Backbone bond lengths (Angstrom), bond angles and torsions (degrees), N, CA, C in turn:
res aa  C-N    CA-C-N  psi(-1)  N-CA   C-N-CA  omega(-1)  CA-C   N-CA-C  phi
1 X - - - 1.463 - - 1.520 108.90 -
2 X 1.311 116.33 136.20 1.451 119.64 176.95 1.514 109.95 -66.82
3 X 1.336 116.17 133.24 1.466 119.95 -176.81 1.519 112.43 -65.45
4 X 1.328 118.56 -20.01 1.464 119.67 178.50 1.524 112.68 -84.21
5 X 1.327 118.24 0.49 1.469 122.63 177.82 1.528 111.81 -111.79
6 X 1.332 117.23 22.32 1.458 121.88 -177.69 1.523 111.11 -101.81
7 X 1.321 114.47 155.39 1.462 122.97 174.56 1.522 109.18 -102.00
8 X 1.314 116.74 154.03 1.460 121.35 172.05 1.527 106.90 -100.31
9 X 1.339 116.17 130.78 1.467 121.15 179.97 1.510 110.02 -122.22
10 X 1.340 115.25 134.17 1.460 122.29 174.11 1.525 107.01 -130.12
11 X 1.335 116.35 127.89 1.467 122.53 175.73 1.520 107.19 -118.48
12 X 1.350 116.18 121.34 1.459 121.31 -170.74 1.532 110.72 -131.72
13 X 1.346 114.87 140.28 1.465 121.96 168.84 1.529 106.98 -116.52
14 X 1.337 118.39 172.48 1.464 119.13 175.98 1.532 113.09 -62.01
15 X 1.322 116.96 -20.22 1.458 121.78 -175.60 1.531 113.23 -96.61
16 X 1.350 117.27 -36.40 1.461 119.11 -173.84 1.522 112.73 -157.30
17 X 1.311 113.45 164.57 1.457 121.49 171.56 1.524 106.27 -93.84
18 X 1.333 117.18 112.33 1.464 121.27 -175.18 1.518 113.24 -81.78
19 X 1.319 117.02 -31.48 1.452 119.69 -179.91 1.523 109.33 -153.40
20 X 1.322 115.13 140.90 1.462 121.36 173.03 1.513 106.37 -150.13
21 X 1.333 116.26 118.23 1.451 119.05 -179.76 1.508 112.39 177.80
22 X 1.326 114.83 -176.67 1.455 121.71 -179.50 1.522 109.54 -96.12
23 X 1.335 115.03 139.02 1.462 120.87 -177.36 1.525 110.56 -134.08
24 X 1.333 114.77 164.90 1.460 121.92 177.07 1.523 109.81 -91.36
25 X 1.349 116.82 -45.43 1.468 121.43 -179.47 1.514 109.70 -159.37
26 X 1.334 115.40 161.63 1.458 121.57 178.52 1.524 109.37 -144.05
27 X 1.324 116.08 142.87 1.464 122.45 172.81 1.522 107.54 -112.11
28 X 1.345 115.79 130.90 1.462 122.40 -172.94 1.524 109.12 -125.92
29 X 1.349 118.32 135.34 1.466 120.85 178.04 1.535 111.55 -81.00
30 X 1.320 116.53 80.71 1.462 120.79 178.62 1.518 111.24 -63.71
31 X 1.313 117.14 158.01 1.462 121.58 -177.44 1.525 111.85 -62.53
32 X 1.310 118.02 -40.16 1.476 120.97 179.50 1.524 111.74 -81.24
33 X 1.336 116.52 -35.99 1.470 121.47 -179.87 1.523 108.77 -173.94
34 X 1.328 117.21 153.77 1.467 119.08 174.62 1.530 109.83 -63.60
35 X 1.321 116.52 148.15 1.459 119.95 176.91 1.518 109.84 -144.79
36 X 1.328 114.05 158.11 1.456 120.76 -178.38 1.523 109.20 -114.08
37 X 1.334 115.65 142.05 1.461 121.26 178.11 1.522 107.87 -115.36
38 X 1.327 114.51 125.36 1.454 122.93 176.00 1.528 108.36 -119.11
39 X 1.306 116.88 175.19 1.459 123.05 178.99 1.533 110.53 -53.84
40 X 1.318 115.89 136.55 1.467 124.98 179.78 1.529 114.21 66.87
41 X 1.319 117.52 27.78 1.465 121.53 174.96 1.524 109.29 -62.51
42 X 1.297 117.03 148.12 1.458 121.57 176.71 1.529 109.83 -63.59
43 X 1.329 117.85 150.11 1.468 119.91 176.85 1.530 110.40 -59.58
44 X 1.329 115.16 141.51 1.461 120.29 -179.19 1.522 109.18 -156.10
45 X 1.329 115.03 147.79 1.461 122.42 166.84 1.516 105.27 -127.25
46 X 1.339 116.57 129.82 1.459 120.51 -175.87 1.518 110.20 -143.76
47 X 1.315 115.27 152.07 1.457 119.72 169.78 1.525 107.78 -83.51
48 X 1.328 114.63 155.99 1.463 121.58 -178.71 1.518 107.88 -121.37
49 X 1.331 115.81 138.55 1.462 119.50 175.72 1.522 109.91 -107.22
50 X 1.311 115.62 176.79 1.460 121.89 -178.30 1.530 111.05 -55.51
51 X 1.326 115.24 130.93 1.457 119.51 178.93 1.516 111.57 161.69
52 X 1.315 115.61 -166.60 1.457 121.62 -176.82 1.518 111.85 -103.78
53 X 1.326 114.68 134.93 1.450 122.29 169.11 1.525 105.02 -99.73
54 X 1.317 115.64 118.22 1.460 120.56 -175.14 1.528 107.91 -120.57
55 X 1.332 115.94 129.11 1.457 118.13 178.26 1.520 111.43 -145.49
56 X 1.328 113.82 162.99 1.463 122.34 178.57 1.520 107.26 -119.75
57 X 1.343 116.14 125.66 1.470 118.95 -177.73 1.527 111.15 -82.86
58 X 1.313 115.64 -179.37 1.465 121.39 -175.68 1.524 113.84 -63.54
59 X 1.342 116.95 -16.23 1.466 122.12 178.04 1.527 112.26 -100.69
60 X 1.338 116.11 15.45 1.467 124.02 -178.20 1.529 113.01 63.73
61 X 1.329 117.27 25.46 1.463 121.80 175.24 1.530 108.43 -87.64
62 X 1.329 115.58 134.69 1.460 124.15 -177.21 1.529 109.62 -89.07
63 X 1.339 117.22 133.55 1.461 122.96 176.97 1.520 109.04 -125.99
64 X 1.335 115.60 148.50 1.460 121.62 178.90 1.526 108.56 -140.14
65 X 1.314 116.83 121.29 1.458 123.05 175.64 1.523 108.37 -119.17
66 X 1.327 116.85 139.55 1.463 121.73 175.89 1.522 107.96 -100.52
67 X 1.331 115.67 125.92 1.465 121.34 -177.15 1.517 109.78 -118.30
68 X 1.326 116.54 140.72 1.466 121.39 176.41 1.528 110.57 -83.99
69 X 1.317 116.37 -44.44 1.465 122.69 176.20 1.518 107.25 -170.06
70 X 1.310 116.64 167.72 1.453 119.79 178.83 1.509 111.59 167.73
71 X 1.326 114.82 -165.12 1.455 120.96 175.80 1.528 108.82 -135.37
72 X 1.323 114.73 155.46 1.460 120.77 178.58 1.524 108.39 -133.79
73 X 1.325 114.39 141.42 1.456 121.31 172.69 1.522 107.59 -123.92
74 X 1.330 115.55 132.13 1.464 122.00 174.05 1.521 106.34 -118.56
75 X 1.330 116.34 121.40 1.460 120.82 -178.42 1.525 109.29 -154.30
76 X 1.323 116.66 123.85 1.464 122.10 177.18 1.526 113.18 52.75
77 X 1.324 116.58 46.04 1.471 123.39 178.62 1.525 113.90 64.35
78 X 1.325 116.47 22.16 1.464 121.52 172.30 1.526 107.90 -119.42
79 X 1.330 115.44 131.00 1.460 122.35 179.90 1.519 107.91 -114.68
80 X 1.324 115.94 124.90 1.463 121.12 176.81 1.520 107.81 -118.80
81 X 1.340 115.93 123.62 1.468 122.01 178.01 1.521 107.99 -114.98
82 X 1.330 115.64 125.68 1.464 122.43 179.33 1.523 108.60 -117.00
83 X 1.338 115.92 133.07 1.468 119.88 -179.02 1.513 110.47 -154.70
84 X 1.326 115.73 148.84 1.467 121.31 173.78 1.526 110.65 -79.91
85 X 1.363 115.88 -34.25 1.467 120.60 -177.29 1.521 109.99 -132.16
86 X 1.310 116.50 112.35 1.453 122.10 176.09 1.520 108.58 -151.32
87 X 1.323 115.78 139.12 1.462 120.17 -178.25 1.519 110.47 -135.67
88 X 1.320 116.17 144.63 1.461 121.08 174.66 1.518 108.32 -74.44
89 X 1.323 116.59 132.45 1.471 122.27 -179.79 1.508 108.82 -96.95
């Protein structure tokens, strides 16, 4: 994957930063419906409901986190996910 086509992802709880790195894509369980974020996605702020956040990093490694609820912001190819309860699966 070209490094200029990657997204920056940060997953944060009040206690720790669970993930910070470059990714190819992410699927998020939005409150209205699940959605996927790819390079150059439009800016968005959304609530997240219980479900899996699934993403592939720049090395094509698959990650899966289970989230109870939270919020996500997508802006300028940076994705920030904030949650009180999230665990790596």
